[in-house]
Each structure stands twice: as structure tokens, then as C-alpha cells.
C-alpha positions in Angstrom: 22.0 52.5 57.3 18.1 52.3 57.4 16.1 49.7 55.8 12.2 49.4 55.4 9.7 47.6 53.3 9.1 48.9 49.7 5.7 50.8 49.8 3.0 49.5 47.2 2.6 52.6 45.7 6.4 52.9 45.0 6.4 49.4 43.5 3.7 50.5 41.0 5.9 53.2 39.7 8.5 50.7 38.3 8.5 48.8 35.0 9.8 45.3 35.4 12.7 44.5 33.0 14.6 41.3 32.4 17.9 42.9 31.0 20.2 43.9 34.0 22.6 46.8 33.3 25.5 48.4 35.5 24.4 51.5 37.3 27.4 53.1 39.5 26.4 55.4 42.2 28.2 58.0 44.3 26.8 59.7 47.7 26.6 63.4 47.6 25.9 66.1 50.4 23.2 68.6 50.6 25.4 70.8 48.2 25.8 67.8 45.8 29.5 67.3 46.7 30.7 63.8 46.6 31.2 62.1 50.0 31.7 58.7 49.0 33.7 56.5 46.5 32.0 55.1 43.5 30.0 51.9 44.3 28.9 49.2 41.6 25.3 48.6 41.6 22.7 47.0 39.0 19.4 47.9 37.9 16.1 46.0 38.7 13.2 48.1 37.9 13.0 51.3 36.1 10.4 54.1 35.4 10.7 57.5 33.7 10.9 58.8 37.6 13.4 56.6 39.0 15.2 53.4 39.2 15.8 50.3 41.6 19.4 49.7 42.2 20.6 46.4 43.9 24.2 46.6 45.3 26.6 44.6 47.3 29.1 46.5 49.5 32.0 44.9 51.3 32.5 45.4 55.2 36.2 46.5 54.6 34.8 49.5 52.4 34.4 52.8 54.0 30.9 52.8 55.8 28.4 55.3 54.9 24.8 56.2 55.7 22.1 55.9 53.0 19.1 57.5 54.6 15.8 57.4 52.9 14.2 60.8 51.6 17.6 62.7 52.5 20.3 61.1 50.7 21.5 62.6 47.3 23.1 60.3 44.6 25.1 60.8 41.5 24.3 58.0 39.2 26.4 56.5 36.2 24.0 54.4 34.1 25.4 52.2 31.5 22.9 52.0 28.5 22.4 48.5 27.2 21.3 50.0 23.9 24.4 51.8 23.0 26.8 50.9 25.6 27.7 54.6 26.5 27.2 55.9 29.9 25.1 59.0 30.9 25.0 60.7 34.4 21.8 61.3 36.5 21.1 63.0 39.8 18.7 61.0 42.2 17.3 61.0 45.8 17.2 57.8 47.7 13.4 57.2 48.4 13.5 54.0 50.4 16.3 51.3 51.3 15.9 47.6 52.1 18.7 45.6 53.4 18.9 42.0 52.3 21.9 40.7 54.4 24.7 42.4 56.3 27.5 39.7 56.6 30.0 38.8 55.1 28.9 41.9 52.8 26.0 44.2 52.9 23.6 43.6 50.3 20.7 46.1 49.7 18.2 47.2 47.3 17.2 51.1 47.0 14.6 52.8 45.1 15.9 56.3 44.0 13.9 59.1 42.2 15.5 61.1 39.3 16.0 64.6 40.3 17.9 65.6 37.0 18.2 63.4 34.0 18.8 63.7 30.1 15.2 63.3 28.8 16.5 61.7 25.6 18.5 59.2 27.4 15.7 57.9 29.9 13.2 57.8 27.0 15.6 55.9 24.8 15.9 53.4 27.9 12.2 53.0 28.5 11.5 52.6 25.0 13.9 49.6 24.9 12.5 48.3 28.1 9.1 48.5 26.4 10.3 46.9 23.3 12.0 44.0 25.2 8.8 43.6 27.1 6.6 43.4 23.7 9.3 41.1 22.3 9.4 38.8 25.1 5.6 38.7 25.1 5.2 38.1 21.5 8.0 35.4 21.5 6.2 33.8 24.4 3.0 33.9 22.5 4.8 32.6 19.4 6.3 29.7 21.5 3.1 29.0 23.1 1.1 29.1 19.8 3.9 26.8 18.0 3.7 24.3 20.9 -0.1 24.5 20.7 0.1 23.8 17.0 2.7 21.0 17.4 0.5 19.5 20.1 -2.6 19.7 17.7 -0.6 18.1 15.0 0.8 15.3 17.2 -2.8 14.8 18.5 -4.2 15.1 14.9 -1.7 12.7 13.8 -2.3 10.2 16.7 -6.0 10.3 16.0 -5.2 9.8 12.1 -3.0 7.0 12.9 -5.6 5.4 15.2 -8.0 5.8 12.6 -5.8 4.4 9.9 -5.0 1.7 11.9 -8.6 0.9 12.8 -9.2 1.0 9.0 -6.5 -1.3 8.2 -7.4 -3.8 10.9 -10.9 -4.0 9.9 -10.1 -4.3 6.3 -7.8 -7.2 7.2 -10.5 -8.7 9.2 -12.7 -8.5 6.1 -10.3 -9.9 4.0 -9.8 -12.8 6.3 -13.7 -13.2 6.4 -14.0 -12.9 2.7 -11.3 -15.5 2.3 -13.0 -17.8 4.7 -16.5 -17.3 2.9 -14.8 -17.9 -0.4 -13.3 -21.2 0.8 -16.6 -22.4 2.3 -18.3 -21.4 -1.0 -15.7 -23.5 -2.9 -16.1 -26.4 -0.5 -19.9 -26.2 -1.0 -19.4 -26.2 -4.9 -17.2 -29.2 -4.5 -19.7 -30.7 -2.2 -22.6 -30.0 -4.7 -20.7 -31.3 -7.7 -20.1 -34.4 -5.8 -24.0 -34.8 -4.9 -24.7 -33.8 -8.4 -22.6 -36.7 -9.8 -24.0 -39.1 -7.3 -27.7 -38.1 -8.2 -27.1 -38.1 -11.9 -25.3 -41.8 -11.2 -28.5 -42.8 -9.1 -30.8 -41.7 -11.7 -28.9 -43.5 -14.5 -28.8 -46.7 -12.2 -32.6 -46.2 -11.7 -33.3 -46.1 -15.1 -31.0 -49.1 -16.0 -32.8 -51.0 -13.2 -36.2 -50.2 -14.6 -35.1 -51.2 -18.0 -33.7 -54.4 -16.7 -37.0 -55.3 -14.6 -38.9 -54.7 -17.9 -36.5 -56.9 -20.0 -36.6 -59.7 -17.2 -40.3 -59.4 -17.0 -40.8 -59.8 -20.8 -38.1 -62.6 -21.0 -40.1 -64.5 -18.1 -43.5 -63.9 -19.5 -42.5 -65.4 -22.9 -40.9 -68.3 -21.2 -44.2 -68.8 -19.0 -46.4 -68.4 -22.2 -44.2 -71.0 -24.0 -44.4 -73.4 -21.0 -48.2 -73.0 -20.8 -48.6 -73.5 -24.4 -46.6 -76.7 -24.2 -48.7 -77.8 -21.1 -51.8 -77.4 -23.0 -50.5 -79.3 -25.9 -49.3 -82.0 -23.6 -52.9 -82.2 -21.7 -54.4 -82.6 -25.1 -52.2 -85.2 -26.3 -52.8 -87.1 -23.1 -56.6 -87.0 -23.6 -56.5 -88.2 -27.2 -53.9 -90.9 -26.6 -54.5 -91.7 -22.9 -50.7 -91.2 -22.2 -49.2 -91.0 -18.5 -49.6 -87.8 -16.8 -46.1 -87.7 -15.5 -45.0 -85.3 -18.1 -47.8 -82.9 -17.5 -47.0 -82.8 -13.8 -43.5 -82.1 -14.6 -44.6 -79.2 -16.9 -46.8 -77.8 -14.2 -44.1 -77.9 -11.5 -41.7 -76.3 -14.0 -44.2 -73.6 -14.9 -44.8 -72.7 -11.0 -41.1 -72.5 -10.4 -40.8 -70.3 -13.4 -43.6 -67.9 -12.0 -41.9 -67.9 -8.5 -38.7 -67.1 -10.0 -40.4 -64.3 -12.1 -42.0 -63.0 -8.9 -38.7 -63.2 -6.8 -36.7 -61.3 -9.4 -39.5 -58.7 -9.7 -39.6 -58.2 -6.0 -35.8 -57.9 -5.8 -35.6 -55.3 -8.5 -38.5 -53.4 -7.1 -36.5 -53.3 -3.7 -33.7 -52.1 -5.5 -35.6 -49.5 -7.5 -37.3 -48.5 -4.0 -33.6 -48.3 -2.4 -32.4 -46.1 -5.1 -35.5 -43.9 -5.0 -34.8 -43.4 -1.2 -31.1 -42.6 -2.0 -32.1 -40.0 -4.7 -34.7 -38.6 -2.3 -31.6 -38.3 0.4 -29.5 -37.0 -2.1 -31.9 -34.3 -3.2 -32.6 -33.4 0.5 -28.6 -32.9 0.8 -28.6 -30.8 -2.1 -31.3 -28.6 -1.1 -29.3 -28.3 2.4 -26.2 -27.3 0.2 -28.2 -24.9 -1.9 -29.4 -23.4 1.3 -25.9 -23.0 2.6 -25.1 -21.4 -0.7 -27.8 -18.9 -0.3 -26.8 -18.1 3.3 -23.0 -17.5 2.1 -24.2 -15.3 -0.7 -26.5 -13.4 1.8 -23.5 -13.0 4.2 -21.4 -11.7 1.3 -23.9 -9.1 0.4 -24.2 -8.0 4.2 -20.4 -6.9 4.3 -19.6 -6.6 0.5 -20.4 -2.8 0.8 -18.5 -2.2 4.0 -15.3 -4.1 2.4 -15.6 -1.9 -0.7 -15.7 1.2 1.6 -12.7 0.0 3.6 -10.6 -1.3 0.3 -11.4 2.4 -1.0 -10.0 3.9 2.2 -6.9 1.8 2.2 -6.4 2.5 -1.4 -6.9 6.3 -0.8 -4.2 6.2 1.9 -1.7 4.7 -0.3 -2.6 7.2 -3.1 -2.3 10.1 -0.7 1.2 8.9 0.0 2.0 8.8 -3.8 0.5 12.2 -4.2 2.9 13.8 -1.5 6.0 12.6 -3.2 5.4 14.4 -6.5 7.9 17.4 -6.7 6.0 20.4 -8.0 9.2 22.1 -9.5 10.1 19.1 -12.1 6.8 17.2 -11.7 8.7 14.0 -11.1 7.8 11.6 -8.2 10.6 10.5 -5.7 11.0 6.7 -6.1 11.8 5.8 -2.6 11.5 7.1 0.8 13.8 6.0 3.6 16.9 5.2 1.5 19.3 8.2 1.9 21.1 7.4 -1.1 17.9 7.1 -3.3 16.3 10.3 -1.6 16.3 12.5 -4.7 16.2 9.9 -7.5 13.2 9.4 -9.9 13.3 6.2 -12.0 11.2 6.3 -15.0 9.3 3.1 -14.5 8.0 4.6 -11.2 7.0 8.0 -13.0 5.0 5.6 -15.5 3.5 3.8 -12.6 2.5 7.2 -11.1 1.1 8.7 -14.2 -1.1 5.6 -14.6 -2.3 5.9 -11.2 -2.8 9.8 -11.5 -4.7 9.1 -14.4 -6.9 6.3 -13.2 -7.7 8.7 -10.2 -8.7 11.3 -12.5 -6.0 13.4 -11.3 -4.9 14.7 -14.8 -3.1 17.7 -13.9 -0.6 15.7 -11.6 -0.3 13.3 -14.7 0.3 16.2 -17.1 3.0 17.8 -14.8 5.0 14.5 -14.8 4.7 14.0 -18.6 5.5 17.6 -19.2 8.9 16.7 -17.8 9.5 14.2 -20.5 7.9 16.4 -23.3 10.1 19.5 -22.7 12.9 18.9 -20.0 14.1 15.2 -19.9 17.6 14.7 -21.4 17.2 11.8 -24.2 19.6 9.3 -25.6 20.0 9.5 -29.4 17.0 8.3 -31.2 14.5 9.2 -28.7 14.8 6.9 -25.7 14.8 8.2 -22.3 17.6 7.5 -19.4 16.6 5.0 -16.5 16.7 7.9 -13.8 16.5 11.5 -13.4 17.1 13.8 -10.1 13.7 14.5 -8.6 14.2 18.3 -8.0 16.3 19.5 -10.8 15.6 17.0 -13.4 19.3 16.2 -14.2 20.1 12.7 -15.5 20.9 10.4 -12.6 21.7 7.3 -14.4 23.3 7.4 -18.0 21.8 4.0 -19.0 18.7 3.7 -21.3 17.0 0.2 -21.0 13.9 -0.8 -23.1 11.6 -1.9 -20.4 11.4 1.6 -18.6 11.0 3.3 -21.8 8.1 1.1 -22.7 6.4 1.6 -19.4 6.7 5.5 -19.9 5.0 4.9 -23.5 2.3 2.5 -21.7 1.6 5.3 -19.3 1.1 7.9 -22.3 -1.3 5.6 -23.9 -3.2 5.0 -20.7 -3.5 8.8 -20.2 -4.3 9.6 -23.8 -6.8 6.8 -24.1 -8.6 8.2 -20.8 -8.4 11.9 -21.4 -8.6 12.1 -25.4 -5.6 14.5 -24.8 -3.0 13.8 -27.6 -0.4 16.3 -26.1 2.2 13.5 -25.4 1.4 11.0 -28.2 4.5 12.1 -30.1 6.6 11.4 -27.1 5.1 7.7 -27.5 5.8 7.8 -31.0 9.6 8.7 -30.3 9.7 5.7 -27.7 8.1 3.3 -30.3 10.6 4.5 -33.1 13.5 3.9 -30.6 12.2 0.4 -29.6 11.8 -0.6 -33.0 15.5 0.1 -33.6 16.2 -2.5 -30.9 14.3 -5.1 -32.4 16.0 -8.0 -34.2 14.9 -9.9 -37.4 12.7 -12.5 -35.2 10.9 -9.8 -33.5 12.9 -9.9 -30.0 13.8 -6.6 -28.5 17.3 -6.4 -26.9 17.7 -4.6 -23.5 18.9 -1.2 -24.9 21.6 0.3 -27.2 24.8 -1.5 -27.2 23.3 -4.3 -25.2 23.4 -8.0 -26.3 20.9 -9.6 -23.9 17.1 -10.1 -24.2 14.6 -9.8 -21.6 11.4 -11.4 -21.5 9.8 -8.9 -19.2 10.9 -6.1 -21.7 9.2 -8.2 -24.6 6.0 -8.5 -22.6 6.2 -4.8 -22.0 6.7 -4.2 -25.8 3.8 -6.6 -26.8 1.6 -4.6 -24.5 2.8 -1.2 -25.6 2.4 -2.0 -29.3 -0.8 -3.7 -29.0 -2.1 -1.0 -27.0 -0.9 1.5 -29.7 -2.7 -0.5 -32.2 -6.0 -0.3 -30.2 -5.5 3.5 -29.9 -4.6 4.5 -33.2 -5.6 1.6 -35.6 -2.3 1.9 -37.1 -1.1 -1.5 -38.4 2.4 -1.0 -38.2 2.1 -1.1 -34.4 -0.2 -4.4 -34.5 2.5 -6.1 -36.9 5.1 -5.1 -34.4 3.2 -6.5 -31.6 2.6 -9.8 -33.4 6.5 -10.0 -34.1 7.2 -9.5 -30.6 4.6 -12.3 -29.7 6.3 -14.8 -32.0 9.6 -14.2 -30.3 8.0 -14.8 -27.1 6.5 -18.0 -28.2 9.9 -19.1 -29.6 12.1 -18.2 -26.7 10.2 -17.3 -23.4 8.0 -20.3 -23.4 8.1 -24.0 -24.0 10.8 -25.0 -21.6 9.8 -28.4 -20.0 11.3 -27.7 -16.5 11.0 -23.9 -16.4 7.5 -22.4 -17.8 8.9 -18.8 -18.7 12.5 -18.0 -19.2 13.9 -14.8 -17.9 15.3 -14.1 -21.4 16.5 -15.7 -24.6 18.6 -18.7 -23.4 18.2 -17.8 -19.9 16.1 -20.1 -17.7 16.4 -18.0 -14.6 13.1 -17.8 -12.6 12.0 -14.0 -12.4 8.5 -13.9 -10.7 7.4 -10.8 -12.6 7.6 -12.3 -15.9 5.1 -15.2 -14.9 2.9 -12.5 -13.4 3.1 -10.3 -16.7 2.5 -13.1 -19.0 -1.0 -13.3 -17.5 -1.4 -9.7 -17.5 0.1 -8.7 -20.8 -1.0 -11.7 -23.0 -4.1 -12.8 -21.0 -5.0 -16.7 -20.5 -7.2 -16.8 -23.6 -4.2 -16.0 -25.9 -1.9 -18.1 -24.0 -4.2 -21.1 -24.2 -4.5 -20.3 -27.9 -0.9 -21.1 -28.6 -1.2 -24.3 -26.3 0.8 -22.3 -23.3 -1.0 -23.4 -20.0 -1.8 -20.2 -17.8 -2.8 -22.4 -14.9 0.8 -24.0 -15.1 2.5 -20.8 -15.2 0.9 -19.6 -12.1 1.3 -23.0 -10.3 4.9 -22.9 -10.9 5.5 -19.7 -9.3 3.1 -20.6 -6.3 5.4 -23.4 -5.8 8.8 -22.2 -6.4 8.6 -18.5 -5.4 6.0 -18.2 -2.6 7.8 -17.6 0.8 7.0 -16.8 4.4 9.3 -14.7 6.4 9.4 -12.4 9.3 8.6 -8.8 8.9 8.4 -5.8 11.3 5.1 -4.5 10.8 3.6 -1.0 11.1 3.4 -1.4 14.9 6.9 -2.3 15.5 5.8 -5.8 16.0 7.7 -8.8 14.3 4.9 -10.8 12.4 5.0 -13.7 9.9 4.0 -12.6 6.2 3.7 -14.4 3.1 4.3 -13.2 -0.5 6.4 -13.9 -3.5 10.1 -13.6 -3.8 12.1 -12.0 -6.8 13.4 -15.3 -7.6 13.3 -19.2 -6.5 14.8 -18.4 -3.2 16.1 -21.9 -2.6 18.9 -20.8 -5.1 20.2 -17.7 -3.0 21.8 -17.8 0.3 19.8 -15.1 1.7 16.6 -17.1 1.9 13.4 -15.9 1.3 12.5 -12.2 0.8 9.0 -10.7 -0.3 8.9 -8.5 -3.1 5.7 -6.3 -2.4 5.6 -4.9 -6.0 5.8 -8.5 -7.3 3.4 -10.0 -5.0 0.7 -7.3 -6.0 1.4 -8.2 -9.5 0.7 -11.9 -8.7 -2.5 -10.6 -7.0 -3.7 -9.1 -10.2 -2.9 -12.1 -12.2 -4.9 -14.2 -9.8 -7.9 -11.7 -10.3 -7.3 -11.9 -14.1 -7.6 -15.6 -13.9 -10.5 -15.7 -11.6 -12.4 -13.4 -13.8 -11.5 -15.5 -17.0 -13.0 -18.6 -15.3 -16.0 -17.0 -13.9 -16.6 -15.9 -17.4 -16.4 -19.4 -18.7 -18.8 -20.8 -15.8 -16.0 -22.7 -14.2 -16.8 -21.5 -10.6 -14.4 -24.0 -8.9 -11.3 -22.7 -10.7 -12.5 -19.0 -10.4 -12.9 -19.1 -6.7 -9.5 -21.0 -6.2 -7.9 -17.8 -7.9 -10.1 -15.4 -6.0 -8.9 -16.9 -2.9 -5.2 -16.6 -3.9 -5.8 -13.2 -4.7 -7.5 -12.3 -1.4 -4.9 -14.3 0.5 -2.0 -12.3 -0.9 -3.6 -9.0 -0.7 -4.3 -9.3 2.9 -0.6 -10.1 3.4 0.2 -6.8 1.4 -2.0 -5.2 3.9 -0.2 -6.6 6.8 3.0 -5.2 5.3 1.9 -1.7 4.7 4.0 1.0 6.8 3.2 4.4 8.0 5.4 7.1 6.2 8.1 8.5 8.3 8.8 11.6 6.0 7.6 15.1 6.6 5.9 15.3 3.1 4.7 11.8 3.8 2.3 12.9 6.5 1.9 9.6 8.1 0.0 8.1 5.1 0.5 4.5 4.3 2.7 2.7 1.8 4.4 -0.4 0.9 8.1 -1.3 1.3 10.0 -2.5 -1.7 10.7 -5.6 0.0 10.7 -7.4 3.5 14.5 -6.9 3.9 16.9 -4.2 3.2 20.0 -4.2 1.1 19.8 -8.0 0.0 20.3 -9.3 -3.3 17.3 -9.8 -5.6 18.9 -12.6 -7.7 18.6 -10.4 -11.0 21.7 -8.2 -10.6 20.5 -5.4 -8.0 19.9 -5.1 -4.3 16.9 -4.0 -2.3 17.1 -0.5 -1.2 18.6 0.3 2.4 16.3 1.3 5.2 14.0 -0.8 7.4 11.1 1.2 6.6 11.8 2.4 2.9 8.5 3.0 1.1 8.5 2.2 -2.8 6.3 3.9 -5.3 6.3 0.7 -7.4 5.1 -1.6 -4.5 2.5 1.1 -3.4 1.2 1.9 -6.9 0.9 -2.0 -7.8 -0.9 -2.4 -4.5 -3.3 0.0 -5.7 -3.6 -1.6 -9.0 -4.3 -5.1 -7.1 -7.1 -3.4 -4.9 -8.6 -1.9 -8.0 -8.1 -5.1 -10.2 -6.7 -2.5 -12.7 -4.5 -4.0 -15.4 -1.9 -1.4 -16.5 -0.9 -3.8 -19.5 -4.2 -3.4 -21.3 -6.2 -0.1 -22.1 -8.7 0.8 -19.3 -11.7 3.1 -19.9 -12.1 3.5 -16.1 
């Protein structure tokens, strides 16, 4: 058997293929008669003129001589395309022995001398297709990997940028809070010095008046004594009396003058001392005013940057919200992260989403959601909607219809109508109004729903806001009258408890944090004060009883300490403190309402106190923001429903499952808190 290296020119004749197929061969003599058994081989390379065969021959097999350029072969090629075999005659052109023991392994290049043209063309086309397909797949895989790499890099850069934005925003909120506190301290110090200065001026005036009175009194005494002395001297001259009396009078007069001088000097010293004190107070007051000016200047330096960062954070939250609207139904998925709720849209969340879409000027998104309720949503008898629907198909997911969620849907329609002047959906709002009025009792209170006996303060606050807004929009007195009846019920049953300022419902003194926040947002501090309800007392009570600090795993996977507001008075529940992000955002909004109220009344000290509370808890919400984990969340930021999963809220439901479950309600209300947007009042912008 001969062996030699494969010539380069021969190598170039063959096409490399990745598919190996069987090739059996038999050695022929010069007359093309078989002189060997059939041997099993496999293809390596192939061309139109020949094929490269690899074969293993056992030593015990009958030896044969495979001579290059002379040996004729009969080939039986197994086509990988059809699985059929076809024959071909060939001549060995070169042979290379790979090994000899324990079996002979060789590679041979053969040229076809006779072959079916159709079969070889079929085979070569298959080879070409395989090569093109493989290269295409390689290119596709490479492109996919490159795309994925770009996505990963882009997401990484986006996350880095977002982290930087959120961290910087947090720092500015801290700075804002610090400056506000310094400003509050300065106001208190200035008020103290103003009082001292006022007291000093009053004391100075009193001293001057006292000096004047004492001088007048002493002058009168001296004048009388001088007159008496002159009279005594006259009498002495006329009657030659003893001069003892005159001397006594002269001594008394001298003492009186000395006393007058001493008193005057003492009062002048006191007046001088007060003037010095007044000068010192004025200097200190000037220093305070200078510090105030510095703080105001410092505020102005980063105010614009803070506004830009706040807008950036708000837009991140809004992008997450937009990504959760299902195009087919127009509904927004309420939660991301809880498998059991992955296809559920609660109508309360739809209402908040519509208000958010409207406030951002995204009217088409708002319409898409409202169209579902106008055309597709299954309704309860009388015009109310069920609490939840499936996000993709729009089928009813929860066959319960409560007053509160329906009222919020009505509020969303009114906000949209007021902003756009598009009255397409106003008839849906009227249907809701009619259904709600059917739930109203003689005293004006709204029950929880059809066939429900309990009353909710929250629902009645929603009801007051809805009907009051409806009246403002349409000027129809029926809606104003309904709102007034609800307010009367709230006065009688929601407020007035000496121990708990706001009842959860009629005869129910359970503490529910949202009823405190919505009391401020729905009714306003001025209306509350008008009926002798203390808005400060409402907020101070919830700060004292519902504010909590607990551990939370932040967006970077680090366990941090976070503060916010619980769903209830956490001391009453074995689970301990849990932060409700939605209700914390509601409290931030209420703090801002109170701050603006007191600024408008010139009560800066109170205004700054509430402003600081708002900044403090807004920063806590910023700390609790998480990155979306879903494919359509695209890594945007959102707020979790609560700081713990699957725990009792204290009000008959549990928080969603999942450590990083994003919530539409929490996210949208945080947007409202950043924007200082009150959804329970008609807003033009």
C-alpha cells in the first residue's frame, strides 16, 4: 500500500462538508472486474470530479494493494438527501496512511471516471445548501449574540445612568430637607429675636415714660419745697424766727434734688442698656436675615437641577406604567412579579393609569383604556363595573363590584374630560353616578356595594370628590346636592371620635391610613376647619400611630432601613411594621397640600414643617424604587406595593407575593406625589 502527502492542487478541488455519509468501495482490475471484497468508508470532501474517502481496514481482512494513479474503484455512495444509493466508477489519485496497527486507517482521494450527473449535482447542491445554511446560521447566531450583547451593554449603561439619577435625586432631596430644616430653624430664631426686640422696644418706651413721670413728680416736689422754703424765709425775716426750720427745708430740698438726679441717672443707664440690647438684637437679626438670604440663594442654585432630576425619576416611573398597557384590551396590568396576578387589571389601577396618562398628555393611551369600559367591559345591573378584569382578553376576573373603585373610574373620566374637553366618556361617568346614588342611604352615606351592609369612609371620601368634581364640570345642582349629603354623613360618622380622629367606616374605629390622607386631599384643610375638624390633628395622629421604619431590600440588592406609613396601626398586628408605598405617597401629597395651605396664609413655620415631612417621605419612596424584572418592563423603575410580600394589611386583604412585585397604584401615586398632583380635585395641568 502506498502513501504520500495530499498535493495542494488536489486539495483545492474538493469542497469541505460537515455532513459525513457512507461510501462503500470495491477494488477493480484494469478490465473493471472486482478483485476485493466490499469495504466500508466515509466521505470527507467532495467535488464534481471526485471524493475524499476515509476508511479503516482490519489486519485480518484480505490484504490488497491500493496504488495511486493505477487502482480502479467501484463506489456505492449513500446519498444523505434521499437515503438511496448510487454507483460510480473512480480511480485512486492519492493515498495517505494514517496508522497501520491495530488496524489500517487511510485517506484516499479518488476521481470519478463514471457517475450519474444528476446524482452528483444533487449531492453538490446539497453540500452548497448546507454550507450556505450553516454560514447563515453562524451569521444569525453571531448577529443575535451581538444584539444581545448590545442590549446587555445598553441596559447596563441605562441602569448605571438610572442609578446615578436616583442617587443624585436622593442626595438633592436630602439637601433640600436639610436646607428646609435650617430655614425653619432660622425662622424660629428670627421669631424669637423679633419677640425679644419687640419686648425690648416696649420696655424702652415704658422706661422713658417712667423717667418722664418720675422727673415730673420730683420737679413738682422740688417746686413745692422751694416755695415752702421761700415762705419760711419771708416769715423768718418778718418775725425774726429761728432759722432751724429753714435749714431743715434746705437739707430736705438738697436730698430731694439728689434723689431726683440718682433716679434719673439710673433710668438713663437702664435706657442705655436697653438701647445696647436693641442694637445687639438688630445685629443678630441682620445676621439671621443674611443667613436666610444665603439659604434662599443656595435653594436657587440647585432648584433647577432638582426639578430636572425629579422629572427624570417621574419619567422613569411613567415609562414603566406605559409598558404595562396591553394593546389588545387597553387595560394596564396591575402588578408585575406576582404570578397569580400577572393577567389581572383592577379598575382602581385603571383609573389611576388614565389620570396619569391624561396628566402626561398621553390622551390616546387614556382613550384606549376608557374605550374598554365604554364598549367591552361586563357591567353589574344598574351600571356599575366589577372590581377586576383579565388584562389580555378583558373577561371579568372578580365578580364583586364595590363603590370605591367605580368612583375612582368616574373620577378618572372627569379628569380626562376636564383636561381634553372630549365628552365621549361622560355617559359612562353618569352611569356610575346613577349606580352610586342607588347605594346611598337617607343620611347621605354610600354603602360598599349591592347587597353590602358596611360603609367605608374611603368610599364616601371618593364619593364626595366625584360628585363635587361632577358639579364643577357640569354645574348640575343634583351632583352638588349629592356631594353635600355625603359630606354631612362624613361629619356625623367619619369624624368626631375623641380617640381616633377618622373612623374607617360607620361604627368602625379601625385605623386606615388612606382615610387620613384622603381626608386632606378630598375635603381640603379649609373645609375641614370650617366644620371644626382639625387637619393638623388628623395628620399628627397618623404620623404618631402609622409611621414605621423597617428593613427593605433595595434596588441594588442591599438590605436598608426605610421609613413610610403602614396600612394600619402596626402595633395591633403581629406582623410588625410594613410600609405601604401607595399610602406613603398619599401622605406625601397630603403634606404638600398642607404646606401650600399654610404658605398661602403666611404661616411659614407650619408650611415648612409639612414641606419637610413631604421631602422626608418622598426620599424614602425614592430609596424603595425597584428595577422592573419583566421583559416588557425594560428595566424601568417602579414602586413595590409594600415592603413585605404576602402579609396581612389589617383590612381584609394581603400584600401581593414576590419580593420585587411592582404596583401600578404605588407607582402612579408616587408620580402624583412628585408632581404635587391631587387626583381628587379637578386639575387643569
